[in-house]
C-alpha positions as CSV (number, residue, x, y, z in Angstrom):
1,M,0.0,0.0,0.0
2,K,1.3,3.4,-0.8
3,R,2.5,5.6,2.0
4,S,0.1,8.4,1.1
5,N,-2.9,6.0,1.3
6,I,-1.7,4.8,4.7
7,F,-1.4,8.4,5.8
8,H,-4.9,9.3,4.7
9,M,-6.3,6.2,6.4
10,L,-4.6,7.1,9.7
11,I,-6.0,10.6,9.4
12,A,-9.5,9.3,8.7
13,G,-9.2,6.8,11.5
14,G,-8.1,9.6,13.9
15,L,-11.0,11.8,12.9
16,L,-13.5,9.0,13.3
17,S,-12.1,8.2,16.7
18,A,-12.3,11.8,17.8
19,W,-15.8,12.0,16.5
20,L,-16.8,8.9,18.3
21,C,-15.3,10.2,21.6
22,S,-17.0,13.5,21.1
23,A,-20.3,11.8,20.4
24,A,-20.0,9.6,23.5
25,H,-19.1,12.6,25.6
26,A,-22.1,14.5,24.3
27,A,-24.4,11.5,25.0
28,T,-23.1,11.3,28.5
29,A,-23.6,15.0,29.1
30,Q,-27.1,14.8,27.7
31,A,-27.9,11.9,30.0
32,D,-26.5,13.9,33.0
33,T,-28.8,16.9,32.2
34,Q,-32.1,15.1,31.9
35,F,-34.4,15.7,34.8
36,E,-37.8,14.4,35.8
37,V,-40.2,15.0,38.7
38,A,-39.7,11.7,40.6
39,R,-41.6,12.3,43.8
40,H,-44.4,14.4,45.4
41,Y,-45.0,15.2,49.1
42,T,-48.4,16.4,50.1
43,L,-48.6,19.1,52.9
44,E,-51.5,20.4,54.8
45,G,-52.9,23.9,54.8
46,G,-54.3,26.4,52.3
47,E,-51.8,29.2,52.8
48,R,-49.8,30.7,50.0
49,W,-46.0,30.4,49.9
50,D,-42.8,32.2,48.9
51,Y,-39.3,30.8,49.1
52,V,-38.1,27.3,49.9
53,A,-34.6,26.4,51.2
54,Y,-32.7,23.2,51.7
55,D,-30.6,22.4,54.8
56,P,-28.1,19.8,53.6
57,V,-26.8,18.8,57.0
58,R,-30.2,17.7,58.4
59,H,-31.9,17.0,55.0
60,H,-34.6,19.4,55.9
61,L,-36.7,21.5,53.4
62,F,-38.0,24.8,54.8
63,V,-41.2,26.0,53.2
64,S,-42.6,29.5,53.8
65,R,-46.4,29.4,54.4
66,D,-47.6,33.0,54.9
67,S,-47.4,33.2,58.7
68,H,-45.5,30.1,59.6
69,V,-42.8,27.7,58.3
70,Q,-43.2,24.0,57.5
71,V,-40.0,21.9,57.8
72,I,-40.0,18.6,55.9
73,D,-37.6,15.7,56.3
74,T,-36.7,15.0,52.7
75,R,-35.7,11.4,53.4
76,T,-39.3,10.5,54.4
77,G,-41.4,13.3,52.9
78,K,-43.0,13.8,56.4
79,L,-43.4,17.0,58.3
80,F,-40.6,17.4,60.8
81,G,-41.8,20.5,62.6
82,K,-43.3,24.0,62.3
83,I,-42.0,27.5,63.1
84,E,-44.8,29.8,64.1
85,N,-45.2,33.6,64.2
86,T,-43.3,34.4,61.0
87,D,-45.8,36.9,59.6
88,G,-45.3,37.4,55.9
89,V,-42.4,34.9,55.8
90,H,-40.1,35.1,52.7
91,G,-36.7,33.5,52.8
92,F,-34.1,31.5,54.7
93,A,-30.3,31.5,55.4
94,F,-28.4,28.8,57.2
95,V,-25.3,29.4,59.4
96,Q,-24.2,25.8,59.8
97,D,-21.1,26.3,62.0
98,R,-23.4,28.0,64.6
99,K,-26.5,25.8,63.9
100,L,-28.5,28.9,63.3
101,G,-31.2,29.7,60.7
102,F,-32.3,33.2,59.8
103,I,-35.8,33.8,58.5
104,T,-37.2,37.0,56.9
105,N,-40.7,38.1,57.9
106,G,-42.0,40.7,55.5
107,R,-45.1,41.9,57.3
108,A,-43.6,41.7,60.8
109,N,-40.5,43.6,59.6
110,T,-38.3,41.1,61.6
111,I,-35.8,38.4,61.1
112,T,-36.4,35.3,63.2
113,V,-33.3,33.3,64.4
114,I,-33.8,29.6,65.2
115,N,-31.7,26.7,66.3
116,L,-31.5,24.4,63.3
117,D,-31.5,21.2,65.4
118,T,-34.6,22.0,67.5
119,L,-36.3,24.7,65.3
120,K,-36.7,26.7,68.6
121,V,-36.7,30.5,68.2
122,I,-33.7,32.0,70.0
123,D,-33.8,35.6,68.8
124,T,-35.8,38.1,66.8
125,I,-34.0,41.0,65.0
126,Q,-35.8,44.1,64.0
127,A,-35.2,44.6,60.3
128,A,-33.3,47.7,59.1
129,G,-36.2,48.5,56.7
130,P,-39.7,47.4,55.9
131,D,-40.5,44.1,54.1
132,P,-37.3,42.1,54.7
133,D,-37.3,39.6,51.8
134,G,-34.3,38.1,50.1
135,I,-31.6,36.7,52.4
136,L,-28.1,35.3,52.0
137,Y,-25.4,34.0,54.4
138,V,-21.8,34.7,53.3
139,P,-19.5,32.3,55.3
140,S,-16.3,34.2,54.4
141,L,-17.7,37.4,55.8
142,Q,-19.7,35.8,58.7
143,R,-22.6,38.0,57.8
144,V,-26.2,37.5,56.7
145,Y,-27.4,39.9,54.1
146,V,-31.1,41.0,53.8
147,S,-33.0,42.8,51.1
148,N,-35.4,45.3,52.5
149,G,-38.0,45.3,49.8
150,H,-39.8,48.6,50.6
151,D,-36.7,50.5,51.8
152,K,-34.5,50.1,48.7
153,S,-31.7,48.9,50.9
154,V,-29.6,45.8,51.8
155,S,-28.6,45.3,55.4
156,A,-25.8,43.1,56.9
157,I,-26.2,41.2,60.1
158,D,-23.1,40.0,62.1
159,V,-23.9,36.4,62.9
160,A,-21.8,36.4,66.2
161,T,-23.7,39.3,67.7
162,R,-26.9,39.0,65.6
163,K,-26.8,42.8,65.2
164,I,-27.2,44.9,62.0
165,V,-23.8,46.3,61.2
166,A,-24.4,48.1,57.9
167,T,-27.2,49.2,55.6
168,T,-26.6,50.1,51.9
169,Q,-29.1,52.0,49.7
170,V,-29.3,50.3,46.2
171,G,-31.6,52.7,44.5
172,G,-34.6,50.4,43.9
173,K,-36.4,47.3,45.2
174,P,-33.9,44.7,46.1
175,E,-34.6,41.0,45.5
176,A,-32.3,37.9,45.6
177,L,-28.7,38.1,46.5
178,A,-25.4,36.3,45.7
179,A,-21.8,36.7,46.7
180,D,-18.3,35.9,45.4
181,A,-15.1,35.1,47.4
182,Q,-13.7,38.5,46.9
183,G,-16.0,40.4,49.3
184,H,-18.6,41.4,46.7
185,V,-22.3,41.0,47.3
186,F,-24.7,41.2,44.3
187,V,-28.4,42.0,44.4
188,N,-31.1,42.1,41.8
189,V,-32.8,45.5,41.7
190,E,-36.2,44.5,40.4
191,D,-37.8,47.9,39.5
192,R,-34.7,49.2,37.8
193,S,-33.9,46.0,35.9
194,E,-30.3,45.9,37.1
195,I,-27.8,44.2,39.4
196,A,-26.1,46.3,42.1
197,E,-22.6,45.3,43.2
198,I,-21.8,46.0,46.9
199,D,-18.4,46.1,48.5
200,A,-19.0,44.2,51.7
201,H,-16.1,45.9,53.5
202,S,-17.1,49.5,52.9
203,A,-20.9,48.8,52.4
204,A,-20.7,51.0,49.3
205,V,-22.3,50.3,46.0
206,L,-19.5,49.9,43.5
207,A,-21.6,49.6,40.3
208,H,-25.1,49.4,38.8
209,W,-25.2,46.9,35.9
210,P,-28.2,47.3,33.5
211,L,-29.7,44.0,32.4
212,A,-31.6,44.9,29.2
213,P,-33.6,43.2,27.7
214,C,-34.3,41.7,31.1
215,E,-37.3,43.1,33.0
216,E,-38.0,42.8,36.7
217,P,-35.1,40.4,37.7
218,S,-35.9,38.3,40.7
219,G,-33.9,35.0,41.3
220,L,-30.1,35.2,41.3
221,A,-27.4,32.5,41.5
222,I,-23.6,32.4,41.0
223,D,-21.0,30.2,39.4
224,A,-18.1,31.4,41.6
225,T,-15.5,29.4,39.7
226,N,-16.2,31.1,36.4
227,A,-17.4,34.4,37.9
228,R,-20.8,34.3,36.3
229,L,-24.2,35.4,37.7
230,F,-27.5,33.9,36.6
231,T,-30.4,36.2,36.9
232,V,-34.0,35.3,35.9
233,C,-36.4,37.9,34.6
234,A,-40.2,38.4,34.5
235,N,-40.2,38.7,30.7
236,Q,-38.8,35.2,30.2
237,H,-35.1,35.8,30.0
238,M,-32.2,34.3,31.9
239,M,-29.2,36.7,31.7
240,V,-25.7,35.4,32.4
241,V,-23.5,38.2,33.7
242,D,-19.7,38.5,34.1
243,T,-19.1,39.5,37.8
244,A,-15.9,41.4,36.9
245,S,-17.3,43.6,34.2
246,G,-21.0,43.5,34.7
247,H,-21.5,42.7,31.0
248,A,-24.0,40.1,29.9
249,V,-22.4,37.1,28.1
250,A,-25.5,35.1,27.3
251,D,-29.3,35.5,27.1
252,L,-31.4,32.3,27.4
253,P,-35.2,31.8,27.0
254,I,-37.0,30.6,30.1
255,G,-40.7,30.5,31.2
256,G,-42.9,33.1,32.8
257,H,-43.0,34.3,36.4
258,P,-39.6,32.9,37.5
259,D,-38.8,33.7,41.1
260,S,-35.7,31.6,41.8
261,A,-32.4,30.7,40.2
262,A,-29.9,28.0,41.2
263,F,-26.5,26.7,39.9
264,D,-25.2,23.1,40.3
265,P,-21.4,23.4,39.9
266,A,-20.7,19.7,39.6
267,L,-23.1,19.3,36.7
268,K,-22.6,22.8,35.3
269,L,-26.3,23.4,35.2
270,A,-28.3,26.5,35.9
271,F,-32.0,26.3,36.8
272,S,-35.0,28.6,36.6
273,S,-38.3,27.8,38.2
274,N,-41.2,29.2,36.1
275,G,-44.5,29.6,37.9
276,A,-46.6,30.8,35.0
277,N,-45.7,27.9,32.7
278,G,-45.2,25.2,35.4
279,T,-41.7,24.4,34.1
280,L,-38.2,24.1,35.3
281,T,-35.7,25.3,32.7
282,V,-32.4,23.5,32.7
283,V,-29.4,25.4,31.2
284,H,-26.0,23.8,30.5
285,E,-22.8,25.8,30.9
286,D,-20.8,24.8,27.9
287,D,-18.1,27.1,28.9
288,A,-17.9,30.5,30.7
289,D,-19.4,32.4,27.8
290,H,-21.6,29.8,26.1
291,Y,-24.8,28.2,27.4
292,S,-27.6,26.1,26.1
293,V,-31.1,25.2,27.2
294,V,-31.2,21.5,27.4
295,Q,-34.6,20.8,28.9
296,N,-37.9,22.3,30.2
297,V,-39.2,19.9,32.9
298,Q,-43.0,20.0,33.4
299,T,-43.7,20.9,37.1
300,L,-46.9,22.6,38.2
301,E,-48.4,26.0,37.6
302,G,-47.4,28.3,40.5
303,A,-44.1,26.5,41.2
304,K,-42.1,29.7,41.0
305,T,-39.5,29.1,43.7
306,M,-37.1,26.2,44.3
307,A,-34.2,24.9,46.4
308,L,-31.2,22.9,45.1
309,D,-29.5,20.0,46.8
310,P,-26.2,20.1,45.0
311,Q,-24.9,16.9,46.6
312,M,-27.8,14.7,45.3
313,H,-28.5,17.0,42.3
314,R,-32.2,17.4,43.3
315,V,-34.4,20.4,42.9
316,Y,-37.3,20.9,45.3
317,L,-40.3,23.0,44.2
318,V,-43.8,23.7,45.7
319,S,-47.2,24.5,44.4
320,S,-50.9,23.6,44.7
321,K,-54.2,23.7,42.9
322,F,-56.0,27.0,42.8
323,G,-59.6,28.0,43.1
324,P,-61.3,31.3,42.2
325,A,-59.9,34.6,43.5
326,E,-61.5,36.4,46.4
327,A,-63.6,39.5,45.7
328,A,-61.6,42.6,45.0
329,T,-61.5,45.3,47.7
330,A,-60.0,48.8,47.9
331,Q,-57.1,47.4,49.9
332,N,-56.6,44.5,47.5
333,P,-57.9,45.4,44.0
334,H,-56.2,42.5,42.3
335,P,-56.7,39.4,44.5
336,R,-54.9,36.3,43.5
337,P,-56.6,32.9,43.1
338,M,-57.1,31.0,46.4
339,V,-55.1,27.9,47.3
340,I,-57.4,24.8,47.6
341,P,-56.6,23.2,51.0
342,G,-55.2,19.7,50.8
343,T,-53.6,20.2,47.3
344,F,-50.3,21.8,48.4
345,E,-47.3,19.6,47.5
346,V,-43.6,19.4,47.3
347,L,-42.1,18.2,43.9
348,V,-38.7,16.6,43.7
349,A,-37.0,16.9,40.4
350,Q,-33.9,14.8,39.8
351,R,-31.9,13.1,37.1
352,K,-33.5,10.3,35.2
Protein backbone atom coordinates (compact mmCIF):
# COMPACT_ATOMS: atom_id res chain seq x y z
CA MET A 1 0.00 0.00 0.00
CA LYS A 2 1.27 3.43 -0.82
CA ARG A 3 2.55 5.56 2.03
CA SER A 4 0.13 8.38 1.09
CA ASN A 5 -2.85 6.02 1.33
CA ILE A 6 -1.74 4.79 4.74
CA PHE A 7 -1.35 8.42 5.82
CA HIS A 8 -4.90 9.28 4.70
CA MET A 9 -6.29 6.18 6.40
CA LEU A 10 -4.60 7.15 9.66
CA ILE A 11 -6.05 10.64 9.42
CA ALA A 12 -9.53 9.29 8.68
CA GLY A 13 -9.25 6.82 11.53
CA GLY A 14 -8.13 9.56 13.90
CA LEU A 15 -10.99 11.82 12.88
CA LEU A 16 -13.47 8.97 13.29
CA SER A 17 -12.07 8.15 16.73
CA ALA A 18 -12.26 11.80 17.77
CA TRP A 19 -15.83 12.04 16.47
CA LEU A 20 -16.84 8.88 18.34
CA CYS A 21 -15.27 10.18 21.56
CA SER A 22 -17.02 13.53 21.11
CA ALA A 23 -20.35 11.83 20.42
CA ALA A 24 -19.95 9.59 23.47
CA HIS A 25 -19.13 12.60 25.64
CA ALA A 26 -22.15 14.51 24.30
CA ALA A 27 -24.41 11.53 24.96
CA THR A 28 -23.10 11.25 28.53
CA ALA A 29 -23.56 15.00 29.10
CA GLN A 30 -27.08 14.82 27.67
CA ALA A 31 -27.92 11.93 30.02
CA ASP A 32 -26.55 13.87 33.01
CA THR A 33 -28.77 16.86 32.24
CA GLN A 34 -32.10 15.07 31.86
CA PHE A 35 -34.38 15.66 34.85
CA GLU A 36 -37.83 14.45 35.81
CA VAL A 37 -40.23 14.99 38.71
CA ALA A 38 -39.69 11.75 40.58
CA ARG A 39 -41.58 12.32 43.84
CA HIS A 40 -44.40 14.36 45.36
CA TYR A 41 -44.96 15.16 49.07
CA THR A 42 -48.40 16.43 50.10
CA LEU A 43 -48.57 19.05 52.90
CA GLU A 44 -51.52 20.36 54.85
CA GLY A 45 -52.85 23.90 54.76
CA GLY A 46 -54.35 26.38 52.33
CA GLU A 47 -51.81 29.18 52.83
CA ARG A 48 -49.75 30.69 50.03
CA TRP A 49 -45.97 30.41 49.95
CA ASP A 50 -42.81 32.17 48.87
CA TYR A 51 -39.26 30.80 49.12
CA VAL A 52 -38.13 27.29 49.92
CA ALA A 53 -34.63 26.39 51.20
CA TYR A 54 -32.70 23.17 51.73
CA ASP A 55 -30.61 22.37 54.84
CA PRO A 56 -28.11 19.75 53.58
CA VAL A 57 -26.83 18.83 57.04
CA ARG A 58 -30.23 17.70 58.40
CA HIS A 59 -31.88 16.96 55.04
CA HIS A 60 -34.64 19.43 55.90
CA LEU A 61 -36.67 21.47 53.44
CA PHE A 62 -37.96 24.81 54.76
CA VAL A 63 -41.20 26.01 53.17
CA SER A 64 -42.64 29.48 53.81
CA ARG A 65 -46.43 29.42 54.41
CA ASP A 66 -47.65 32.99 54.90
CA SER A 67 -47.43 33.20 58.71
CA HIS A 68 -45.47 30.06 59.61
CA VAL A 69 -42.80 27.72 58.26
CA GLN A 70 -43.19 24.02 57.53
CA VAL A 71 -40.01 21.92 57.80
CA ILE A 72 -40.01 18.62 55.92
CA ASP A 73 -37.65 15.66 56.33
CA THR A 74 -36.74 15.03 52.70
CA ARG A 75 -35.75 11.41 53.42
CA THR A 76 -39.33 10.53 54.39
CA GLY A 77 -41.40 13.34 52.92
CA LYS A 78 -42.96 13.84 56.36
CA LEU A 79 -43.41 17.04 58.34
CA PHE A 80 -40.56 17.39 60.85
CA GLY A 81 -41.84 20.53 62.56
CA LYS A 82 -43.26 24.05 62.33
CA ILE A 83 -41.97 27.50 63.13
CA GLU A 84 -44.81 29.80 64.15
CA ASN A 85 -45.18 33.59 64.23
CA THR A 86 -43.30 34.40 61.02
CA ASP A 87 -45.80 36.88 59.59
CA GLY A 88 -45.27 37.41 55.88
CA VAL A 89 -42.40 34.90 55.80
CA HIS A 90 -40.14 35.09 52.75
CA GLY A 91 -36.66 33.53 52.83
CA PHE A 92 -34.08 31.52 54.74
CA ALA A 93 -30.33 31.50 55.38
CA PHE A 94 -28.42 28.78 57.24
CA VAL A 95 -25.30 29.35 59.36
CA GLN A 96 -24.20 25.76 59.80
CA ASP A 97 -21.15 26.30 62.01
CA ARG A 98 -23.40 27.97 64.61
CA LYS A 99 -26.46 25.77 63.94
CA LEU A 100 -28.51 28.90 63.25
CA GLY A 101 -31.24 29.66 60.74
CA PHE A 102 -32.32 33.20 59.81
CA ILE A 103 -35.85 33.80 58.46
CA THR A 104 -37.19 37.04 56.93
CA ASN A 105 -40.73 38.07 57.91
CA GLY A 106 -42.01 40.71 55.48
CA ARG A 107 -45.14 41.88 57.29
CA ALA A 108 -43.64 41.72 60.77
CA ASN A 109 -40.48 43.56 59.60
CA THR A 110 -38.33 41.13 61.56
CA ILE A 111 -35.77 38.38 61.11
CA THR A 112 -36.40 35.27 63.20
CA VAL A 113 -33.33 33.33 64.39
CA ILE A 114 -33.76 29.63 65.16
CA ASN A 115 -31.72 26.67 66.32
CA LEU A 116 -31.51 24.37 63.29
CA ASP A 117 -31.47 21.19 65.40
CA THR A 118 -34.58 21.97 67.46
CA LEU A 119 -36.32 24.68 65.34
CA LYS A 120 -36.69 26.70 68.56
CA VAL A 121 -36.69 30.49 68.21
CA ILE A 122 -33.68 31.99 69.99
CA ASP A 123 -33.79 35.60 68.80
CA THR A 124 -35.83 38.14 66.85
CA ILE A 125 -34.04 40.95 65.02
CA GLN A 126 -35.82 44.13 63.98
CA ALA A 127 -35.19 44.63 60.27
CA ALA A 128 -33.32 47.71 59.05
CA GLY A 129 -36.19 48.52 56.71
CA PRO A 130 -39.73 47.43 55.89
CA ASP A 131 -40.49 44.13 54.12
CA PRO A 132 -37.29 42.10 54.65
CA ASP A 133 -37.33 39.62 51.77
CA GLY A 134 -34.31 38.05 50.07
CA ILE A 135 -31.62 36.71 52.41
CA LEU A 136 -28.12 35.25 52.01
CA TYR A 137 -25.41 33.97 54.36
CA VAL A 138 -21.81 34.65 53.25
CA PRO A 139 -19.52 32.34 55.27
CA SER A 140 -16.29 34.16 54.40
CA LEU A 141 -17.72 37.39 55.83
CA GLN A 142 -19.65 35.80 58.72
CA ARG A 143 -22.57 38.00 57.75
CA VAL A 144 -26.17 37.50 56.70
CA TYR A 145 -27.43 39.94 54.05
CA VAL A 146 -31.09 40.96 53.85
CA SER A 147 -32.96 42.76 51.06
CA ASN A 148 -35.38 45.31 52.53
CA GLY A 149 -37.98 45.35 49.79
CA HIS A 150 -39.78 48.61 50.61
CA ASP A 151 -36.71 50.50 51.76
CA LYS A 152 -34.50 50.15 48.67
CA SER A 153 -31.72 48.85 50.89
CA VAL A 154 -29.62 45.81 51.78
CA SER A 155 -28.56 45.29 55.39
CA ALA A 156 -25.77 43.15 56.87
CA ILE A 157 -26.15 41.19 60.11
CA ASP A 158 -23.10 40.01 62.08
CA VAL A 159 -23.87 36.36 62.92
CA ALA A 160 -21.83 36.41 66.15
CA THR A 161 -23.66 39.34 67.73
CA ARG A 162 -26.87 39.03 65.64
CA LYS A 163 -26.75 42.81 65.20
CA ILE A 164 -27.20 44.86 62.03
CA VAL A 165 -23.79 46.35 61.24
CA ALA A 166 -24.39 48.07 57.89
CA THR A 167 -27.19 49.16 55.57
CA THR A 168 -26.65 50.08 51.92
CA GLN A 169 -29.09 51.96 49.69
CA VAL A 170 -29.26 50.32 46.25
CA GLY A 171 -31.65 52.74 44.50
CA GLY A 172 -34.59 50.42 43.95
CA LYS A 173 -36.43 47.32 45.16
CA PRO A 174 -33.85 44.66 46.06
CA GLU A 175 -34.61 40.99 45.49
CA ALA A 176 -32.35 37.91 45.57
CA LEU A 177 -28.67 38.09 46.54
CA ALA A 178 -25.43 36.31 45.66
CA ALA A 179 -21.78 36.73 46.68
CA ASP A 180 -18.30 35.89 45.43
CA ALA A 181 -15.15 35.07 47.40
CA GLN A 182 -13.65 38.55 46.95
CA GLY A 183 -15.98 40.44 49.28
CA HIS A 184 -18.60 41.44 46.72
CA VAL A 185 -22.34 41.03 47.26
CA PHE A 186 -24.67 41.22 44.27
CA VAL A 187 -28.38 41.98 44.39
CA ASN A 188 -31.10 42.11 41.76
CA VAL A 189 -32.83 45.50 41.73
CA GLU A 190 -36.24 44.54 40.41
CA ASP A 191 -37.83 47.86 39.48
CA ARG A 192 -34.65 49.18 37.80
CA SER A 193 -33.85 45.96 35.89
CA GLU A 194 -30.26 45.92 37.07
CA ILE A 195 -27.78 44.25 39.40
CA ALA A 196 -26.12 46.31 42.11
CA GLU A 197 -22.60 45.33 43.19
CA ILE A 198 -21.84 46.04 46.87
CA ASP A 199 -18.40 46.14 48.49
CA ALA A 200 -19.00 44.19 51.71
CA HIS A 201 -16.12 45.88 53.52
CA SER A 202 -17.13 49.49 52.87
CA ALA A 203 -20.89 48.78 52.43
CA ALA A 204 -20.75 51.00 49.33
CA VAL A 205 -22.34 50.32 45.96
CA LEU A 206 -19.55 49.86 43.46
CA ALA A 207 -21.64 49.57 40.31
CA HIS A 208 -25.13 49.37 38.82
CA TRP A 209 -25.24 46.94 35.89
CA PRO A 210 -28.19 47.29 33.48
CA LEU A 211 -29.75 43.99 32.38
CA ALA A 212 -31.63 44.91 29.17
CA PRO A 213 -33.55 43.19 27.68
CA CYS A 214 -34.31 41.68 31.09
CA GLU A 215 -37.26 43.15 32.99
CA GLU A 216 -37.97 42.76 36.72
CA PRO A 217 -35.11 40.42 37.72
CA SER A 218 -35.91 38.26 40.74
CA GLY A 219 -33.92 35.05 41.34
CA LEU A 220 -30.11 35.18 41.33
CA ALA A 221 -27.41 32.48 41.46
CA ILE A 222 -23.64 32.42 40.97
CA ASP A 223 -20.96 30.22 39.44
CA ALA A 224 -18.09 31.38 41.63
CA THR A 225 -15.46 29.42 39.71
CA ASN A 226 -16.20 31.09 36.36
CA ALA A 227 -17.35 34.41 37.89
CA ARG A 228 -20.81 34.28 36.33
CA LEU A 229 -24.18 35.40 37.69
CA PHE A 230 -27.49 33.89 36.56
CA THR A 231 -30.43 36.24 36.91
CA VAL A 232 -34.00 35.33 35.92
CA CYS A 233 -36.44 37.91 34.65
CA ALA A 234 -40.22 38.38 34.48
CA ASN A 235 -40.17 38.68 30.66
CA GLN A 236 -38.81 35.15 30.20
CA HIS A 237 -35.08 35.81 30.02
CA MET A 238 -32.18 34.32 31.94
CA MET A 239 -29.20 36.66 31.70
CA VAL A 240 -25.67 35.41 32.39
CA VAL A 241 -23.48 38.24 33.69
CA ASP A 242 -19.70 38.54 34.14
CA THR A 243 -19.07 39.49 37.80
CA ALA A 244 -15.90 41.37 36.91
CA SER A 245 -17.26 43.63 34.19
CA GLY A 246 -21.03 43.48 34.68
CA HIS A 247 -21.48 42.66 30.99
CA ALA A 248 -24.04 40.08 29.91
CA VAL A 249 -22.38 37.14 28.13
CA ALA A 250 -25.55 35.15 27.35
CA ASP A 251 -29.33 35.51 27.13
CA LEU A 252 -31.40 32.31 27.44
CA PRO A 253 -35.16 31.77 27.01
CA ILE A 254 -37.05 30.58 30.11
CA GLY A 255 -40.70 30.45 31.21
CA GLY A 256 -42.90 33.12 32.77
CA HIS A 257 -42.97 34.29 36.39
CA PRO A 258 -39.64 32.89 37.55
CA ASP A 259 -38.75 33.71 41.15
CA SER A 260 -35.66 31.59 41.82
CA ALA A 261 -32.38 30.69 40.16
CA ALA A 262 -29.89 28.01 41.15
CA PHE A 263 -26.54 26.67 39.91
CA ASP A 264 -25.17 23.14 40.30
CA PRO A 265 -21.37 23.44 39.94
CA ALA A 266 -20.71 19.70 39.58
CA LEU A 267 -23.14 19.28 36.68
CA LYS A 268 -22.56 22.82 35.34
CA LEU A 269 -26.31 23.40 35.22
CA ALA A 270 -28.31 26.54 35.95
CA PHE A 271 -32.01 26.30 36.79
CA SER A 272 -35.01 28.62 36.56
CA SER A 273 -38.34 27.77 38.23
CA ASN A 274 -41.17 29.24 36.13
CA GLY A 275 -44.49 29.64 37.91
CA ALA A 276 -46.59 30.83 34.97
CA ASN A 277 -45.65 27.89 32.74
CA GLY A 278 -45.22 25.24 35.40
CA THR A 279 -41.75 24.39 34.11
CA LEU A 280 -38.19 24.05 35.35
CA THR A 281 -35.74 25.33 32.74
CA VAL A 282 -32.38 23.52 32.73
CA VAL A 283 -29.43 25.42 31.20
CA HIS A 284 -26.04 23.80 30.54
CA GLU A 285 -22.84 25.82 30.93
CA ASP A 286 -20.85 24.75 27.87
CA ASP A 287 -18.06 27.12 28.88
CA ALA A 288 -17.89 30.45 30.70
CA ASP A 289 -19.37 32.35 27.75
CA HIS A 290 -21.61 29.77 26.09
CA TYR A 291 -24.83 28.25 27.40
CA SER A 292 -27.65 26.13 26.06
CA VAL A 293 -31.15 25.25 27.21
CA VAL A 294 -31.19 21.46 27.44
CA GLN A 295 -34.63 20.83 28.93
CA ASN A 296 -37.88 22.30 30.22
CA VAL A 297 -39.19 19.91 32.86
CA GLN A 298 -42.96 19.98 33.44
CA THR A 299 -43.71 20.86 37.08
CA LEU A 300 -46.90 22.64 38.23
CA GLU A 301 -48.39 26.04 37.58
CA GLY A 302 -47.39 28.26 40.49
CA ALA A 303 -44.08 26.47 41.15
CA LYS A 304 -42.10 29.70 41.00
CA THR A 305 -39.51 29.06 43.71
CA MET A 306 -37.11 26.19 44.33
CA ALA A 307 -34.24 24.88 46.44
CA LEU A 308 -31.23 22.94 45.13
CA ASP A 309 -29.52 19.99 46.81
CA PRO A 310 -26.15 20.13 44.98
CA GLN A 311 -24.87 16.90 46.55
CA MET A 312 -27.75 14.73 45.33
CA HIS A 313 -28.51 16.99 42.34
CA ARG A 314 -32.16 17.41 43.30
CA VAL A 315 -34.41 20.42 42.91
CA TYR A 316 -37.32 20.94 45.31
CA LEU A 317 -40.32 22.99 44.17
CA VAL A 318 -43.75 23.68 45.69
CA SER A 319 -47.22 24.47 44.36
CA SER A 320 -50.91 23.64 44.72
CA LYS A 321 -54.19 23.69 42.86
CA PHE A 322 -56.03 27.01 42.76
CA GLY A 323 -59.65 28.05 43.14
CA PRO A 324 -61.34 31.35 42.21
CA ALA A 325 -59.94 34.61 43.49
CA GLU A 326 -61.51 36.41 46.44
CA ALA A 327 -63.63 39.49 45.74
CA ALA A 328 -61.62 42.62 44.98
CA THR A 329 -61.47 45.32 47.66
CA ALA A 330 -60.03 48.81 47.89
CA GLN A 331 -57.10 47.38 49.87
CA ASN A 332 -56.65 44.45 47.47
CA PRO A 333 -57.92 45.44 44.01
CA HIS A 334 -56.23 42.50 42.26
CA PRO A 335 -56.71 39.43 44.45
CA ARG A 336 -54.91 36.25 43.52
CA PRO A 337 -56.60 32.86 43.10
CA MET A 338 -57.13 31.00 46.37
CA VAL A 339 -55.12 27.91 47.30
CA ILE A 340 -57.36 24.83 47.56
CA PRO A 341 -56.65 23.23 50.96
CA GLY A 342 -55.22 19.74 50.77
CA THR A 343 -53.63 20.22 47.35
CA PHE A 344 -50.31 21.80 48.38
CA GLU A 345 -47.33 19.64 47.54
CA VAL A 346 -43.57 19.44 47.26
CA LEU A 347 -42.13 18.24 43.94
CA VAL A 348 -38.72 16.59 43.73
CA ALA A 349 -36.97 16.91 40.37
CA GLN A 350 -33.89 14.77 39.85
CA ARG A 351 -31.86 13.15 37.10
CA LYS A 352 -33.50 10.28 35.25
